[in-house]
ROSE-4610 file (N, C-alpha, C; in Angstrom, 1 decimal, always signed):
// ROSE-4610
residu = [M/M/M/I/I/I/P/P/P/L/L/L/I/I/I/H/H/H/T/T/T/A/A/A/K/K/K/I/I/I/A/A/A/A/A/A/V/V/V/T/T/T/A/A/A/V/V/V/L/L/L/G/G/G/I/I/I/A/A/A/V/V/V/T/T/T/A/A/A/C/C/C/V/V/V/S/S/S/M/M/M/Q/Q/Q/Q/Q/Q/T/T/T/E/E/E/A/A/A/I/I/I/D/D/D/N/N/N/E/E/E/R/R/R/M/M/M/L/L/L/A/A/A/A/A/A/S/S/S/G/G/G/F/F/F/Q/Q/Q/M/M/M/K/K/K/L/L/L/A/A/A/D/D/D/S/S/S/D/D/D/E/E/E/K/K/K/M/M/M/A/A/A/H/H/H/L/L/L/K/K/K/T/T/T/L/L/L/P/P/P/Q/Q/Q/R/R/R/K/K/K/L/L/L/T/T/T/P/P/P/H/H/H/Q/Q/Q/K/K/K/G/G/G/D/D/D/E/E/E/V/V/V/F/F/F/Y/Y/Y/V/V/V/Y/Y/Y/A/A/A/D/D/D/A/A/A/M/M/M/Y/Y/Y/C/C/C/K/K/K/C/C/C/I/I/I/Y/Y/Y/A/A/A/G/G/G/P/P/P/Y/Y/Y/K/K/K/A/A/A/Y/Y/Y/E/E/E/R/R/R/Y/Y/Y/Q/Q/Q/Q/Q/Q/L/L/L/A/A/A/V/V/V/N/N/N/K/K/K/S/S/S/I/I/I/E/E/E/E/E/E/M/M/M/A/A/A/V/V/V/S/S/S/Y/Y/Y/G/G/G/Q/Q/Q/A/A/A/S/S/S/N/N/N/P/P/P/M/M/M/Q/Q/Q/Q/Q/Q/I/I/I/D/D/D/T/T/T/M/M/M/D/D/D/W/W/W/N/N/N/L/L/L/W/W/W/T/T/T/D/D/D/W/W/W/G/G/G/P/P/P/W/W/W]
num = [1/1/1/2/2/2/3/3/3/4/4/4/5/5/5/6/6/6/7/7/7/8/8/8/9/9/9/10/10/10/11/11/11/12/12/12/13/13/13/14/14/14/15/15/15/16/16/16/17/17/17/18/18/18/19/19/19/20/20/20/21/21/21/22/22/22/23/23/23/24/24/24/25/25/25/26/26/26/27/27/27/28/28/28/29/29/29/30/30/30/31/31/31/32/32/32/33/33/33/34/34/34/35/35/35/36/36/36/37/37/37/38/38/38/39/39/39/40/40/40/41/41/41/42/42/42/43/43/43/44/44/44/45/45/45/46/46/46/47/47/47/48/48/48/49/49/49/50/50/50/51/51/51/52/52/52/53/53/53/54/54/54/55/55/55/56/56/56/57/57/57/58/58/58/59/59/59/60/60/60/61/61/61/62/62/62/63/63/63/64/64/64/65/65/65/66/66/66/67/67/67/68/68/68/69/69/69/70/70/70/71/71/71/72/72/72/73/73/73/74/74/74/75/75/75/76/76/76/77/77/77/78/78/78/79/79/79/80/80/80/81/81/81/82/82/82/83/83/83/84/84/84/85/85/85/86/86/86/87/87/87/88/88/88/89/89/89/90/90/90/91/91/91/92/92/92/93/93/93/94/94/94/95/95/95/96/96/96/97/97/97/98/98/98/99/99/99/100/100/100/101/101/101/102/102/102/103/103/103/104/104/104/105/105/105/106/106/106/107/107/107/108/108/108/109/109/109/110/110/110/111/111/111/112/112/112/113/113/113/114/114/114/115/115/115/116/116/116/117/117/117/118/118/118/119/119/119/120/120/120/121/121/121/122/122/122/123/123/123/124/124/124/125/125/125/126/126/126/127/127/127/128/128/128/129/129/129/130/130/130/131/131/131/132/132/132/133/133/133/134/134/134/135/135/135/136/136/136/137/137/137/138/138/138/139/139/139]
x = [-87.9/-86.9/-86.9/-88.0/-88.0/-87.3/-87.6/-86.9/-85.4/-84.8/-83.4/-82.8/-83.5/-83.1/-83.2/-84.3/-84.4/-83.3/-83.0/-81.9/-80.5/-80.3/-79.1/-79.0/-80.1/-80.1/-79.8/-80.4/-80.1/-78.7/-78.1/-76.7/-75.8/-76.1/-75.3/-75.4/-76.6/-76.7/-76.0/-76.1/-75.4/-73.9/-73.4/-71.9/-71.5/-72.2/-71.8/-71.9/-72.9/-72.9/-71.8/-71.4/-70.3/-69.0/-68.8/-67.6/-67.6/-68.7/-68.8/-68.5/-69.1/-68.8/-67.4/-66.8/-65.3/-64.5/-64.8/-64.0/-64.1/-65.3/-65.6/-64.8/-64.8/-64.1/-62.6/-62.1/-60.7/-60.3/-61.1/-60.8/-60.8/-61.7/-61.7/-60.5/-60.1/-58.9/-57.6/-57.5/-56.4/-56.4/-57.5/-57.6/-57.2/-57.6/-57.3/-55.8/-55.2/-53.7/-53.0/-53.4/-52.8/-52.9/-54.1/-54.2/-53.3/-53.2/-52.4/-50.9/-50.5/-49.1/-48.8/-49.8/-49.6/-49.6/-50.5/-50.5/-49.2/-48.6/-47.3/-46.2/-46.2/-45.2/-45.4/-46.6/-46.8/-46.4/-46.1/-45.7/-46.8/-47.9/-48.9/-48.3/-48.7/-48.3/-49.4/-49.1/-50.1/-50.1/-51.3/-51.4/-52.4/-52.1/-53.0/-54.0/-55.2/-56.2/-56.0/-55.1/-54.6/-55.3/-56.5/-57.3/-58.8/-59.6/-61.1/-61.6/-61.1/-61.5/-61.1/-59.9/-59.4/-60.2/-60.5/-61.3/-62.7/-63.3/-64.6/-64.6/-63.6/-63.5/-63.2/-62.4/-62.0/-63.3/-64.2/-65.4/-66.4/-66.2/-67.0/-66.6/-65.4/-64.8/-65.2/-65.3/-65.5/-64.5/-64.9/-64.0/-63.4/-62.1/-61.3/-61.4/-61.5/-61.4/-60.8/-60.0/-59.3/-60.3/-60.4/-61.3/-60.5/-60.7/-60.0/-60.6/-59.7/-60.1/-59.2/-59.8/-59.1/-58.4/-57.1/-56.3/-55.7/-56.2/-55.7/-56.0/-55.0/-55.1/-54.9/-54.5/-54.2/-55.2/-55.3/-56.1/-55.3/-55.6/-54.9/-55.9/-55.4/-56.2/-56.1/-57.2/-57.3/-57.9/-57.3/-57.8/-58.0/-59.3/-59.6/-59.9/-59.4/-59.7/-59.9/-61.2/-61.5/-61.6/-61.7/-61.9/-60.5/-59.6/-58.4/-57.2/-56.7/-55.5/-55.8/-57.1/-57.5/-56.6/-56.5/-55.6/-56.1/-55.5/-55.7/-54.4/-54.5/-53.3/-53.7/-52.8/-53.0/-51.8/-52.1/-51.0/-51.5/-50.5/-50.8/-51.1/-51.4/-51.8/-50.7/-49.4/-48.3/-48.4/-48.6/-48.8/-50.0/-51.1/-52.3/-52.0/-51.2/-50.8/-50.0/-49.0/-48.2/-49.1/-50.0/-50.9/-51.7/-52.3/-53.0/-52.2/-51.0/-50.1/-49.8/-49.6/-49.4/-50.7/-51.8/-53.1/-53.3/-52.9/-53.1/-52.1/-50.9/-49.9/-50.4/-50.9/-51.5/-52.6/-53.5/-54.6/-54.2/-53.2/-52.7/-52.1/-51.3/-50.8/-51.8/-52.9/-54.0/-54.7/-54.9/-55.6/-54.8/-53.4/-52.6/-52.6/-52.7/-52.8/-54.1/-55.2/-56.6/-56.8/-56.2/-56.4/-55.9/-54.8/-54.3/-55.3/-56.0/-57.1/-58.3/-67.2/-66.4/-67.1/-67.0/-67.6/-66.5/-66.9/-66.0/-65.8/-64.5/-64.2/-64.4/-64.3/-64.4/-65.9/-66.8/-68.2/-68.4/-67.5/-67.6/-67.8/-68.5/-68.6/-67.3/-66.8/-65.5/-65.7/-65.4/-65.5/-64.2/-63.1/-61.8/-61.5/-61.1/-60.7/-59.2/-58.6/-57.1/-56.5/-57.2/-56.7/-56.5/-57.3/-57.3/-56.0/-55.6/-54.5/-53.3/-52.5/-51.4/-50.2/-49.2/-47.9/-47.8/-48.4/-48.3/-47.1/-46.6/-45.5/-44.1/-43.1/-43.2/-43.4/-44.1/-44.3/-43.3]
y = [-68.4/-69.5/-70.2/-70.4/-71.1/-70.3/-68.9/-68.2/-68.2/-68.3/-68.4/-69.7/-70.8/-72.1/-72.1/-71.5/-71.5/-70.6/-69.5/-68.7/-69.4/-70.2/-70.9/-72.0/-72.6/-73.7/-73.0/-71.9/-71.2/-70.8/-70.3/-69.9/-71.1/-72.2/-73.5/-74.0/-74.0/-74.5/-73.5/-72.2/-71.2/-71.4/-71.7/-71.9/-73.1/-74.2/-75.5/-75.3/-74.6/-74.4/-73.5/-72.5/-71.6/-72.4/-73.3/-74.1/-75.1/-75.7/-76.6/-75.8/-74.7/-73.9/-73.5/-73.1/-72.7/-73.9/-75.1/-76.3/-76.6/-76.5/-76.8/-75.9/-74.6/-73.7/-73.9/-74.3/-74.6/-75.8/-76.8/-78.0/-77.7/-76.9/-76.5/-75.7/-74.8/-74.0/-74.9/-75.9/-76.8/-77.6/-78.1/-78.9/-78.1/-76.8/-75.9/-75.7/-75.5/-75.3/-76.5/-77.7/-79.0/-79.1/-78.9/-79.0/-78.0/-76.8/-75.8/-76.1/-76.7/-77.2/-78.3/-79.2/-80.3/-79.7/-78.7/-78.1/-77.5/-76.7/-76.1/-77.1/-78.2/-79.2/-80.0/-79.9/-80.6/-79.8/-78.5/-77.7/-76.7/-76.6/-75.5/-74.2/-73.2/-71.8/-71.1/-70.2/-69.5/-68.0/-67.5/-66.0/-65.5/-64.4/-63.7/-62.9/-62.9/-62.0/-60.6/-59.9/-58.6/-57.4/-57.6/-56.5/-56.9/-55.9/-56.2/-57.0/-56.7/-57.5/-58.9/-59.2/-60.6/-61.3/-60.6/-61.2/-61.6/-60.7/-60.9/-62.1/-62.2/-63.4/-64.7/-64.6/-65.7/-66.3/-65.5/-65.9/-66.7/-66.5/-67.1/-68.6/-68.9/-70.2/-71.2/-72.5/-73.5/-73.4/-73.4/-73.2/-74.4/-74.3/-75.4/-76.8/-76.8/-78.1/-77.9/-78.8/-78.7/-78.9/-77.9/-78.0/-77.7/-78.4/-78.2/-77.0/-76.2/-75.0/-75.0/-74.6/-74.5/-73.2/-73.3/-72.1/-72.4/-71.8/-72.2/-73.6/-74.4/-75.8/-76.7/-76.1/-76.9/-76.8/-77.9/-77.9/-77.7/-76.7/-76.4/-76.7/-77.1/-77.3/-76.2/-75.7/-74.5/-74.8/-74.3/-74.4/-73.0/-72.6/-71.3/-71.3/-70.3/-70.2/-68.8/-68.3/-66.9/-66.7/-67.7/-67.5/-67.5/-68.4/-68.4/-67.7/-68.3/-67.6/-66.5/-66.4/-65.4/-65.4/-66.6/-66.9/-68.0/-68.2/-69.4/-70.1/-71.4/-72.2/-72.7/-72.7/-73.3/-74.1/-75.2/-76.0/-76.9/-77.3/-78.2/-79.6/-80.5/-81.9/-82.6/-82.3/-83.0/-82.6/-81.4/-81.0/-81.6/-81.7/-82.4/-83.9/-84.6/-85.9/-86.1/-85.2/-85.2/-85.0/-84.0/-83.7/-85.0/-85.7/-86.9/-87.9/-88.1/-89.1/-88.7/-87.4/-87.0/-87.3/-87.0/-87.2/-88.7/-89.6/-91.0/-91.4/-90.9/-91.3/-90.8/-89.6/-89.1/-89.9/-90.3/-91.1/-92.5/-93.1/-94.4/-94.2/-93.1/-92.9/-92.7/-92.0/-91.7/-93.0/-93.9/-95.1/-96.0/-96.0/-96.8/-96.4/-95.1/-94.6/-94.9/-94.7/-95.0/-96.5/-97.3/-98.8/-99.2/-98.7/-99.0/-98.4/-97.8/-97.3/-97.5/-89.0/-89.0/-88.4/-87.5/-86.7/-86.5/-86.2/-86.0/-84.5/-84.0/-82.6/-81.9/-82.7/-82.1/-81.6/-82.0/-81.6/-80.2/-79.6/-78.3/-77.3/-76.2/-75.1/-74.3/-74.1/-73.4/-71.9/-71.4/-69.9/-69.2/-69.9/-69.3/-68.3/-67.1/-65.9/-65.8/-66.5/-66.5/-65.1/-64.2/-62.9/-62.1/-62.4/-61.6/-62.0/-63.2/-63.7/-64.0/-63.0/-63.0/-63.6/-63.8/-64.3/-65.6/-66.7/-68.0/-68.7/-69.7/-70.5/-70.0/-70.6/-71.8/-73.0/-74.0/-75.2/-76.3]
z = [+86.2/+86.1/+84.8/+84.2/+82.9/+81.8/+81.8/+80.7/+80.9/+82.1/+82.3/+81.7/+82.0/+81.5/+80.0/+79.4/+78.0/+77.3/+77.9/+77.4/+77.5/+78.6/+78.7/+77.6/+77.3/+76.3/+74.9/+74.6/+73.4/+73.3/+74.4/+74.4/+74.1/+74.7/+74.6/+73.1/+72.6/+71.2/+70.2/+70.5/+69.6/+69.7/+70.9/+71.1/+70.4/+70.5/+69.8/+68.3/+67.8/+66.3/+65.9/+66.7/+66.3/+66.2/+67.2/+67.2/+66.0/+65.7/+64.5/+63.2/+63.1/+61.8/+61.7/+62.8/+62.8/+62.5/+63.0/+62.7/+61.2/+60.7/+59.3/+58.4/+58.7/+57.9/+58.0/+59.1/+59.3/+58.5/+58.5/+57.7/+56.2/+55.8/+54.4/+54.0/+54.8/+54.6/+54.5/+55.5/+55.5/+54.2/+53.8/+52.6/+51.3/+51.3/+50.2/+50.2/+51.3/+51.4/+50.9/+51.4/+50.9/+49.4/+48.9/+47.4/+46.7/+47.2/+46.5/+46.6/+47.6/+47.7/+46.7/+46.6/+45.6/+44.2/+43.9/+42.6/+42.3/+43.2/+43.0/+42.8/+43.6/+43.4/+42.1/+41.5/+40.3/+39.0/+39.3/+38.1/+37.7/+38.5/+38.2/+38.6/+37.8/+38.1/+38.8/+39.8/+40.5/+40.1/+40.0/+39.7/+40.8/+41.4/+42.3/+41.6/+42.2/+41.6/+42.2/+41.6/+42.2/+41.6/+41.0/+40.6/+40.8/+40.8/+41.0/+39.8/+38.6/+37.4/+37.5/+38.0/+38.1/+39.2/+40.3/+41.4/+40.9/+40.2/+39.6/+38.7/+37.9/+37.0/+37.8/+38.8/+39.6/+40.2/+40.7/+41.3/+40.3/+39.0/+38.1/+37.8/+38.1/+37.9/+38.9/+38.6/+39.6/+40.7/+42.0/+43.1/+43.7/+43.9/+44.5/+44.0/+42.6/+41.9/+40.6/+40.1/+38.8/+37.7/+36.8/+35.6/+34.4/+33.3/+32.1/+31.3/+30.7/+30.0/+28.7/+27.6/+26.3/+26.2/+25.8/+25.4/+24.1/+23.1/+21.7/+21.4/+21.0/+20.7/+21.9/+23.0/+24.2/+25.3/+26.1/+27.3/+28.5/+29.3/+30.6/+31.7/+32.8/+34.0/+35.0/+35.5/+36.3/+37.6/+38.7/+40.0/+40.5/+40.8/+41.3/+42.8/+43.5/+44.9/+45.3/+45.2/+45.6/+47.0/+47.9/+49.3/+50.1/+49.8/+50.7/+50.1/+49.0/+48.4/+47.5/+47.0/+46.1/+44.8/+44.3/+43.2/+42.3/+41.2/+40.3/+40.1/+39.9/+39.5/+38.1/+37.2/+35.9/+35.4/+34.7/+34.2/+33.1/+32.3/+31.2/+31.6/+30.7/+31.0/+31.8/+31.5/+32.2/+33.7/+34.0/+35.4/+36.1/+35.3/+35.8/+36.1/+35.2/+35.5/+36.8/+36.9/+38.1/+39.4/+39.3/+40.4/+40.8/+39.7/+40.0/+40.7/+40.3/+40.9/+42.3/+42.6/+44.0/+44.8/+44.2/+44.9/+45.2/+44.3/+44.5/+45.6/+45.6/+46.6/+48.0/+48.1/+49.3/+49.8/+48.9/+49.3/+49.8/+49.2/+49.6/+51.0/+51.3/+52.6/+53.6/+53.3/+54.2/+54.5/+53.5/+53.7/+54.6/+54.4/+55.2/+56.7/+56.9/+58.3/+58.9/+58.1/+58.7/+58.8/+58.0/+58.1/+59.4/+59.9/+61.2/+62.2/+62.3/+63.2/+62.2/+40.6/+39.6/+38.4/+38.8/+37.7/+36.6/+35.4/+34.3/+34.2/+34.5/+34.5/+33.1/+32.0/+30.7/+30.4/+31.3/+31.1/+31.7/+32.4/+33.0/+31.9/+32.2/+31.3/+31.3/+30.1/+30.0/+30.1/+31.2/+31.5/+31.7/+31.4/+31.6/+30.6/+31.1/+30.2/+30.2/+29.3/+29.2/+29.0/+28.3/+28.0/+29.3/+30.3/+31.6/+32.4/+32.4/+33.1/+32.2/+32.1/+31.1/+31.6/+30.6/+30.9/+31.6/+31.0/+31.5/+30.8/+31.5/+30.9/+31.2/+30.7/+29.9/+30.8/+30.2/+31.0/+30.5]
């Protein structure tokens, strides 16, 4: 009798953990989709990692956060997502400013709804290979 109760407890704990992990992954995916929509609306351009070489490079970049990368004399902001869209978004400072404004507006809206109920990105290691991802622009 005791082994049956023990087995039932293990099954219950496993089921609860499985549901929790699934919910967490779903929330992360929803957040990634929301960010990618705001990036596109801000003027960032998206490129798919449509080769093994691009996918390998994509995985070396900081994931799902905007990081500055140097391209010639300009700084571009790159958002890499190897898990969901298997793509990168890149845009100049103006697109970054528009994205920041959209993010602030979204945050204000979320705070208004919930009220009713900083790290420095320039310190990131620059690992962006601009030669691999061709044909950017015009911005």
